[in-house]
C-alpha positions as CSV (number, residue, x, y, z in Angstrom):
1,M,-57.0,37.2,-145.5
2,M,-55.4,39.4,-142.9
3,A,-56.2,38.2,-139.4
4,M,-58.0,40.5,-137.1
5,Y,-56.3,41.4,-133.8
6,L,-58.0,43.0,-130.9
7,I,-56.3,44.3,-127.7
8,L,-58.4,43.8,-124.6
9,N,-57.8,45.8,-121.7
10,P,-59.3,43.9,-118.7
11,V,-57.5,43.8,-115.5
12,I,-56.6,40.1,-114.8
13,V,-56.2,39.0,-111.3
14,F,-54.0,35.9,-110.6
15,F,-54.6,34.2,-107.4
16,I,-51.5,32.2,-106.9
17,S,-51.8,29.3,-104.4
18,L,-48.7,28.3,-102.8
19,V,-49.0,24.5,-102.0
20,S,-46.2,22.8,-100.3
21,A,-45.4,19.4,-101.8
22,G,-41.6,19.2,-101.4
23,V,-39.4,16.3,-102.8
24,P,-38.7,13.6,-100.2
25,R,-35.4,14.4,-98.6
26,T,-34.1,10.7,-98.8
27,D,-34.0,11.3,-102.6
28,V,-31.3,14.1,-102.7
29,T,-28.0,13.1,-104.0
30,V,-24.9,15.1,-105.1
31,S,-22.0,14.5,-107.3
32,G,-19.1,16.5,-109.0
33,I,-15.8,16.5,-110.8
34,S,-12.4,17.9,-109.5
35,S,-13.3,20.8,-107.2
36,G,-16.9,20.0,-107.7
37,G,-16.2,16.5,-106.5
38,A,-14.6,18.0,-103.3
39,M,-17.6,20.2,-102.8
40,A,-20.0,17.2,-103.3
41,T,-18.2,15.4,-100.4
42,Q,-18.5,18.6,-98.3
43,L,-22.2,18.9,-99.0
44,H,-22.7,15.2,-98.3
45,I,-20.8,15.0,-95.1
46,G,-22.0,18.5,-94.0
47,Y,-25.6,17.8,-94.7
48,S,-25.7,14.2,-94.3
49,K,-29.1,14.2,-92.6
50,D,-30.7,15.5,-95.9
51,I,-28.3,14.2,-98.6
52,S,-28.3,10.5,-99.1
53,G,-25.5,9.8,-101.6
54,C,-22.5,11.2,-103.2
55,G,-20.3,10.8,-106.3
56,V,-16.7,12.0,-106.4
57,V,-15.0,12.3,-109.8
58,A,-11.3,13.0,-109.7
59,G,-11.6,15.1,-106.4
60,P,-9.6,15.2,-103.2
61,P,-11.0,13.9,-99.9
62,Y,-13.0,16.0,-97.4
63,Y,-11.1,18.7,-95.6
64,C,-7.6,17.7,-97.2
65,A,-6.4,21.2,-97.7
66,G,-7.7,22.4,-94.4
67,S,-5.8,19.9,-92.5
68,G,-2.6,21.9,-92.9
69,L,-1.5,20.6,-96.1
70,T,-1.1,22.5,-99.4
71,T,-3.6,22.3,-102.2
72,A,-0.7,20.9,-104.4
73,V,-0.3,17.8,-102.1
74,C,-4.2,17.3,-102.0
75,M,-4.1,17.2,-105.8
76,T,-1.0,15.5,-106.9
77,G,0.3,13.9,-103.6
78,P,2.2,12.1,-102.4
79,A,-0.8,10.5,-100.9
80,L,1.3,9.2,-97.9
81,Y,1.4,12.8,-96.6
82,I,-2.4,12.7,-96.2
83,F,-3.6,11.0,-93.2
84,V,-7.2,9.7,-93.4
85,S,-7.4,9.5,-89.7
86,N,-6.8,13.3,-89.3
87,L,-9.8,13.8,-91.8
88,E,-12.0,11.5,-90.0
89,Y,-11.1,13.2,-86.7
90,K,-12.2,16.6,-88.3
91,V,-15.5,15.2,-89.4
92,K,-16.3,14.0,-85.9
93,Y,-15.0,17.3,-84.3
94,Y,-17.2,19.4,-86.7
95,A,-20.1,17.2,-85.9
96,S,-19.5,17.5,-82.1
97,N,-19.7,21.2,-82.4
98,D,-22.7,21.2,-84.6
99,Y,-20.8,22.6,-87.6
100,I,-22.0,19.7,-89.7
101,D,-24.6,16.8,-89.3
102,D,-24.0,13.8,-87.3
103,P,-21.9,11.4,-89.5
104,S,-23.9,8.4,-88.3
105,N,-26.4,9.6,-91.0
106,I,-23.8,8.4,-93.6
107,V,-23.9,4.8,-92.5
108,G,-25.0,2.8,-95.5
109,D,-25.2,5.7,-97.9
110,P,-24.0,5.0,-101.5
111,V,-20.9,6.8,-102.5
112,Y,-19.2,6.4,-105.9
113,I,-15.6,7.2,-106.4
114,F,-13.9,7.6,-109.9
115,S,-10.3,8.3,-110.9
116,G,-8.7,7.8,-114.3
117,K,-5.5,5.9,-114.4
118,Y,-3.9,8.7,-116.5
119,D,-5.1,11.6,-114.4
120,K,-2.1,13.9,-113.7
121,V,-4.3,16.7,-112.2
122,A,-5.9,14.9,-109.3
123,Y,-3.8,12.0,-108.8
124,P,-5.5,8.6,-108.3
125,G,-3.6,7.8,-105.2
126,V,-5.2,11.0,-103.7
127,V,-8.5,10.4,-105.0
128,K,-8.6,6.9,-103.5
129,L,-8.4,8.3,-100.2
130,N,-12.1,9.4,-100.5
131,A,-12.9,5.7,-100.5
132,E,-10.9,5.1,-97.3
133,L,-12.5,7.9,-95.5
134,Y,-16.1,7.0,-96.5
135,Q,-15.4,3.3,-95.6
136,R,-14.4,4.6,-92.0
137,L,-17.8,6.2,-92.1
138,N,-19.5,3.0,-93.1
139,A,-20.9,4.2,-96.4
140,T,-21.6,1.7,-99.2
141,V,-18.6,2.6,-101.6
142,K,-18.3,1.7,-105.2
143,T,-15.1,2.6,-107.0
144,N,-13.9,2.9,-110.5
145,F,-10.1,3.3,-110.7
146,N,-9.2,1.1,-113.8
147,M,-10.2,3.4,-116.8
148,P,-7.4,4.8,-119.0
149,A,-8.8,8.2,-118.6
150,N,-7.3,11.7,-118.0
151,H,-8.6,14.3,-115.8
152,G,-12.2,14.9,-117.0
153,F,-15.7,13.5,-117.1
154,A,-15.9,10.3,-119.0
155,T,-18.8,10.0,-121.5
156,E,-20.0,7.4,-124.0
157,S,-19.5,9.6,-127.2
158,F,-18.8,13.2,-126.4
159,G,-15.4,15.0,-125.7
160,A,-11.7,14.6,-126.4
161,S,-10.0,11.3,-126.4
162,C,-10.2,9.4,-123.2
163,S,-6.5,9.6,-122.4
164,S,-6.1,13.3,-123.3
165,L,-6.4,16.3,-121.1
166,N,-9.1,18.2,-122.6
167,L,-8.7,21.9,-121.5
168,A,-11.6,23.1,-123.5
169,N,-14.3,21.5,-121.2
170,Y,-12.8,18.5,-119.2
171,I,-15.1,16.0,-120.9
172,N,-13.6,12.9,-122.4
173,N,-15.0,10.3,-124.8
174,C,-14.2,7.1,-123.1
175,N,-17.0,5.0,-124.6
176,F,-18.4,4.8,-121.0
177,N,-21.4,6.4,-119.5
178,L,-19.9,7.5,-116.2
179,A,-23.0,9.6,-115.3
180,Y,-25.1,6.5,-115.5
181,D,-22.7,4.2,-113.6
182,M,-22.6,6.8,-110.8
183,L,-26.2,7.8,-110.6
184,N,-27.3,4.1,-110.9
185,H,-25.3,3.4,-107.7
186,L,-26.4,6.4,-105.9
187,Y,-30.1,5.5,-106.6
188,G,-30.1,1.8,-105.6
189,G,-29.0,0.1,-108.9
190,S,-32.3,0.2,-110.7
191,L,-32.2,3.2,-112.9
192,I,-33.3,2.9,-116.6
193,Q,-30.0,3.2,-118.8
194,P,-30.1,5.4,-121.8
195,T,-29.8,3.3,-125.0
196,P,-26.0,3.2,-125.8
197,H,-25.0,5.5,-128.8
198,A,-28.7,6.6,-129.2
199,K,-30.2,9.9,-128.7
200,T,-32.6,10.2,-125.8
201,P,-35.3,12.8,-126.4
202,L,-35.3,15.4,-123.7
203,L,-38.8,16.5,-123.4
204,G,-38.4,18.4,-120.1
205,Q,-37.5,21.9,-119.4
206,M,-33.8,23.2,-119.3
207,L,-33.6,26.5,-117.7
208,M,-31.3,29.0,-116.3
209,F,-32.1,30.5,-112.8
210,D,-30.8,33.4,-110.8
211,Q,-28.6,32.2,-108.1
212,E,-28.7,35.3,-106.0
213,A,-32.0,34.3,-104.7
214,F,-30.3,31.7,-102.7
215,M,-27.4,33.6,-101.5
216,S,-29.4,35.7,-99.0
217,F,-31.9,33.5,-97.1
218,P,-33.1,33.8,-93.5
219,D,-32.0,31.6,-90.8
220,N,-34.5,29.0,-89.8
221,V,-37.3,30.8,-91.6
222,G,-39.4,27.8,-91.9
223,Q,-39.8,27.8,-88.2
224,E,-40.9,31.6,-88.0
225,K,-44.5,32.6,-88.6
226,I,-44.6,34.3,-91.9
227,T,-47.7,36.5,-92.2
228,Q,-50.0,36.4,-95.3
229,S,-49.6,40.1,-95.6
230,A,-45.7,39.8,-96.0
231,L,-45.9,37.2,-98.6
232,S,-48.7,39.0,-100.5
233,K,-46.7,42.3,-100.6
234,W,-43.7,40.2,-101.8
235,I,-45.4,38.7,-104.5
236,Q,-47.0,41.9,-105.9
237,N,-43.5,43.6,-105.8
238,N,-41.4,40.7,-107.2
239,M,-43.0,39.1,-110.1
240,Y,-41.0,39.5,-113.3
241,L,-40.3,37.9,-116.5
242,Y,-37.2,35.7,-116.7
243,T,-35.2,35.9,-119.8
244,P,-32.6,33.2,-120.2
245,G,-30.3,35.0,-122.7
246,D,-28.7,33.8,-125.8
247,W,-28.8,29.9,-124.9
248,E,-30.0,27.3,-127.3
249,W,-33.4,26.7,-125.2
250,S,-35.9,29.4,-125.0
251,P,-38.5,28.9,-122.1
252,S,-40.6,31.8,-123.4
253,G,-43.6,33.0,-121.2
254,L,-41.8,32.0,-118.0
255,F,-42.5,33.7,-114.8
256,N,-40.0,33.8,-112.1
257,L,-41.0,34.6,-108.5
258,V,-37.9,35.5,-106.3
259,M,-38.5,34.9,-102.5
260,P,-37.6,38.0,-100.4
261,N,-34.4,38.1,-98.5
262,E,-36.2,38.4,-95.3
263,L,-39.7,37.9,-94.2
264,S,-39.4,37.6,-90.5
265,N,-37.4,39.4,-87.7
266,K,-34.7,36.7,-87.9
267,K,-31.4,38.2,-89.2
268,S,-30.9,37.4,-92.9
269,I,-27.9,35.5,-94.2
270,T,-25.6,38.1,-95.5
271,T,-23.9,35.8,-98.1
272,R,-24.0,37.3,-101.5
273,R,-22.9,35.6,-104.8
274,S,-20.0,37.9,-105.2
275,S,-18.4,37.1,-102.0
276,A,-19.0,33.5,-102.4
277,S,-17.8,33.3,-106.1
278,F,-21.1,32.3,-107.4
279,D,-22.0,33.2,-111.0
280,D,-25.1,35.1,-111.8
281,E,-27.1,32.0,-113.0
282,G,-27.1,28.3,-112.6
283,F,-28.9,25.7,-114.6
284,I,-31.6,23.3,-113.7
285,Y,-33.3,20.4,-115.7
286,F,-36.8,19.3,-115.0
287,P,-37.7,16.0,-116.6
288,S,-41.1,16.1,-118.5
289,A,-42.7,14.0,-115.9
290,C,-41.6,16.3,-113.1
291,A,-42.7,19.3,-115.0
292,N,-46.1,17.7,-115.4
293,G,-46.8,17.1,-111.7
294,K,-44.9,14.0,-110.6
295,K,-42.8,14.2,-107.4
296,C,-39.3,13.8,-108.4
297,S,-35.8,13.1,-106.9
298,I,-33.2,15.8,-106.8
299,H,-29.6,15.5,-107.8
300,V,-26.9,18.3,-107.7
301,A,-24.2,18.2,-110.2
302,L,-21.0,20.3,-109.6
303,H,-18.7,21.3,-112.4
304,G,-14.9,21.4,-111.9
305,C,-12.4,24.3,-112.2
306,Q,-12.5,26.1,-115.6
307,Q,-15.7,24.1,-116.4
308,G,-18.4,26.4,-115.3
309,K,-20.6,28.6,-117.4
310,Q,-18.0,31.4,-117.5
311,F,-15.5,29.0,-119.2
312,A,-17.4,26.4,-121.0
313,G,-21.0,27.7,-121.3
314,D,-23.6,24.9,-120.7
315,V,-21.4,22.1,-122.0
316,F,-21.0,20.2,-118.6
317,A,-24.7,20.6,-117.9
318,T,-25.7,19.4,-121.3
319,K,-23.0,16.9,-122.5
320,A,-21.9,15.1,-119.4
321,G,-24.7,12.7,-119.7
322,Y,-26.8,13.8,-116.6
323,L,-29.8,15.0,-118.6
324,E,-30.6,11.7,-120.5
325,I,-30.7,9.7,-117.1
326,A,-32.7,12.4,-115.5
327,E,-35.4,12.3,-118.3
328,L,-35.7,8.6,-118.2
329,N,-35.6,8.3,-114.2
330,D,-37.5,11.4,-113.2
331,I,-34.6,13.1,-111.4
332,I,-34.3,16.9,-111.3
333,V,-30.8,17.9,-111.8
334,I,-29.4,21.2,-110.6
335,F,-26.2,22.6,-111.9
336,P,-24.9,25.4,-109.6
337,Q,-22.3,27.6,-111.1
338,V,-19.2,29.4,-109.7
339,R,-16.9,31.8,-111.6
340,K,-13.5,33.1,-111.5
341,S,-12.4,36.0,-109.2
342,L,-9.1,37.8,-109.4
343,M,-10.0,39.9,-106.4
344,L,-11.2,38.8,-103.1
345,P,-12.2,35.9,-102.9
346,I,-9.1,34.9,-105.2
347,N,-10.5,32.3,-107.3
348,P,-8.8,32.5,-110.7
349,M,-10.0,29.2,-112.2
350,G,-13.6,29.3,-111.1
351,C,-13.2,26.3,-108.7
352,W,-15.6,25.4,-105.9
353,D,-14.2,26.3,-102.4
354,W,-12.3,23.2,-101.1
355,W,-9.3,25.1,-99.5
356,G,-10.9,28.1,-97.7
357,Y,-10.8,31.1,-100.2
358,S,-14.4,32.2,-99.1
359,E,-14.5,31.1,-95.5
360,V,-12.2,29.3,-93.0
361,Y,-15.0,27.0,-92.2
362,Y,-15.5,26.3,-95.8
363,A,-16.3,22.6,-95.3
364,T,-19.1,23.2,-92.9
365,Q,-22.7,24.6,-92.7
366,K,-21.3,27.9,-92.0
367,A,-19.7,28.3,-95.4
368,P,-21.4,30.6,-98.1
369,Q,-21.2,28.1,-100.9
370,M,-22.4,25.2,-98.8
371,R,-25.5,27.2,-97.7
372,G,-26.1,28.6,-101.1
373,V,-26.4,25.1,-102.8
374,K,-28.3,23.7,-99.7
375,S,-30.8,26.4,-100.1
376,M,-31.3,25.4,-103.8
377,I,-31.8,21.8,-102.6
378,D,-34.2,22.8,-100.0
379,T,-36.9,24.1,-102.4
380,P,-37.5,27.2,-100.2
381,L,-41.2,27.2,-100.8
382,S,-41.7,24.2,-98.5
383,Q,-39.9,26.1,-95.8
384,F,-42.5,29.0,-96.0
385,I,-45.8,27.1,-96.4
386,R,-46.6,24.0,-94.4
387,E,-47.5,20.8,-96.1
388,K,-51.1,20.7,-97.6
389,C,-51.5,24.6,-96.8
390,H,-53.4,26.6,-99.4
391,V,-52.5,30.4,-99.4
392,Q,-53.8,32.7,-102.1
393,F,-52.4,36.2,-103.1
394,P,-53.8,38.4,-105.8
395,I,-51.5,39.6,-108.6
396,T,-52.8,42.2,-110.9
397,F,-51.7,43.1,-114.5
398,E,-53.2,45.3,-117.2
399,P,-52.6,44.2,-120.9
400,T,-51.3,47.2,-123.0
401,Q,-50.0,45.9,-126.3
402,I,-49.9,43.0,-128.8
403,A,-47.1,40.6,-128.6
404,P,-46.3,36.9,-129.6
405,Y,-48.0,34.5,-127.1
406,P,-46.9,31.2,-126.0
407,R,-49.4,28.4,-125.3
408,S,-48.1,27.8,-121.8
409,L,-47.2,29.6,-118.7
410,S,-45.0,28.4,-115.9
411,F,-44.7,29.9,-112.5
412,L,-41.5,29.6,-110.4
413,I,-40.9,30.0,-106.8
414,N,-37.3,31.0,-105.9
415,N,-36.6,30.3,-109.5
416,F,-37.8,26.7,-109.4
417,Y,-40.7,25.5,-111.6
418,R,-43.2,23.9,-109.2
419,H,-46.2,21.9,-110.5
420,Y,-48.1,22.6,-107.3
421,V,-48.4,26.2,-107.8
422,K,-52.0,26.7,-109.0
423,I,-53.6,29.7,-110.6
424,I,-57.0,31.2,-110.5
425,V,-57.8,33.9,-113.1
426,D,-60.6,36.4,-112.7
427,V,-61.2,38.7,-115.6
428,L,-62.7,41.8,-114.2
429,L,-63.9,43.5,-117.4
430,P,-67.6,42.7,-117.5
431,I,-67.8,41.8,-121.1
432,V,-65.1,39.0,-120.9
433,Q,-65.0,36.0,-118.9
434,L,-62.8,32.9,-118.6
435,S,-64.2,29.5,-119.7
436,A,-64.6,27.2,-116.6
437,E,-64.2,24.3,-118.9
438,K,-60.7,25.1,-120.1
439,L,-59.1,26.3,-117.0
440,L,-61.1,26.0,-113.8
441,R,-63.6,23.2,-112.9
442,R,-65.1,25.7,-110.6
443,S,-65.6,29.2,-111.9
444,L,-66.2,30.8,-108.5
445,P,-63.6,33.5,-107.7
446,H,-60.9,32.9,-105.1
447,I,-61.4,29.1,-105.2
448,L,-58.4,27.0,-105.8
449,A,-58.0,25.9,-109.5
450,E,-57.7,22.3,-109.9
451,D,-55.9,22.6,-113.2
452,S,-52.4,24.2,-113.9
453,F,-52.5,27.2,-116.2
454,R,-50.7,25.5,-118.9
455,K,-53.0,25.6,-122.0
456,I,-54.9,28.0,-124.1
457,V,-58.1,29.3,-122.5
458,N,-61.1,30.8,-124.0
459,L,-62.5,34.3,-123.6
460,Y,-66.1,34.9,-124.3
461,H,-67.6,37.7,-126.2
462,P,-70.9,39.2,-124.8
463,L,-72.6,37.4,-127.8
464,N,-71.2,34.0,-126.4
465,V,-68.8,33.7,-129.3
466,S,-65.8,31.9,-128.1
467,T,-62.2,32.4,-129.4
468,E,-58.8,31.3,-128.4
469,F,-56.2,33.8,-127.0
470,R,-52.5,33.5,-126.0
471,W,-50.7,35.9,-123.9
472,I,-47.2,36.6,-122.6
473,P,-45.9,39.0,-119.8
474,I,-44.1,42.1,-121.0
475,I,-41.5,44.2,-119.1
476,G,-41.9,47.8,-119.6
477,P,-41.0,51.2,-117.8
478,K,-44.2,51.0,-115.9
479,G,-43.7,47.4,-114.6
480,T,-44.9,44.0,-115.8
481,T,-48.0,43.9,-118.0
482,F,-49.3,41.3,-120.5
483,S,-51.2,41.5,-123.6
484,I,-53.9,39.2,-125.2
485,R,-54.1,38.3,-128.9
486,L,-57.3,36.9,-130.2
487,A,-56.6,34.1,-132.7
488,A,-59.7,35.1,-134.8
489,G,-61.9,38.1,-135.2
490,L,-65.1,38.6,-133.4
């Protein structure tokens, strides 16, 4: 029997409650390989008040190229040309001028340094200087310098042979879980380890996000008074459906709210993704527990040169071993992406800026890449809305056509899924009403919903006949709409 379909045309009003519930700052760590390792140290030293640990895989030490040496020396040595005392002086100088946080924050921070014995791209002698600098800053350093590995990220079972230079994606099969060894140190030594040579089910959400939202962010906006009307206007003008492209995951029905460039009189940061060599999108993984409401730690994993999305797709994000550890230990992992640029800035291999191609103060809080990644970490929603503050704004859509409908809907703020975004739905067409049992525990309009909108809800016919419906946003020439499909005829 052919199913009956009915297009309803009610106006649906979503009252989105922005509720701040940010991740504790003591749970933010960073890591990276090669140029990503250099950027990881820059982020950790630059924002040591907020970032509590750092992993460096085959990367040069902080500010090496800026100290007057060539990038060649900072990669292949000789290491005796690099004076760690000069690098330490620069850290203290920048801190005294408020270009970076006070390095006293680094005391006791866990730091992990890895260098393969056969690495001919970033010589072990140079990489080891990271350990010397961090020891001077009184960090808790763990090193791994004895593996017969080439320049790449060591995994348990994926990649080229351990001693070869894998130009395809710089991931090497060394029968060793480097991601676990590193993150376990950064998180206190008590992480759950994935079962060796077994597949860990990834039950969370692997998404791409638009990085441009983080490239133009107002200074100190969290200290400014943001009016309800400004946020309301922004929400009504900026909700759109996020489409991830032809990647192997498909987060259908995903809404993406992009925070405005400027909501106050403060001057907006002019950093744009093009001038900072940022790619259009980055990746982020939300473990299943985090997607279902648990507060989780944040880790930022930075790819190396010729290893970003433009060169190797999602291989670093999905195959280096981060996701399995994240799922088992409730760690949100952000994978920012940079791309190559043959014009200004000159960055032909898609490297993170560790020598100054984007900014002379590339290793400080003034640098565009530093600020961009930091704004991703900072979960901008918590900068706009104070803790435990409920603010509601109406969004109105009108369904126009039939479409396939997913069973769940996720809302994102600044391209991040947040479990504390709650939704109230009012169906304004008199003959249709939402079931209070399925979505709301209180059916009064404009009252904060106690359940997230992540399930099928019921519509009621005037004769009190209930039926399931599914829905999805649709982008069209007249803006964003959505449709309702009844699962059974009335």
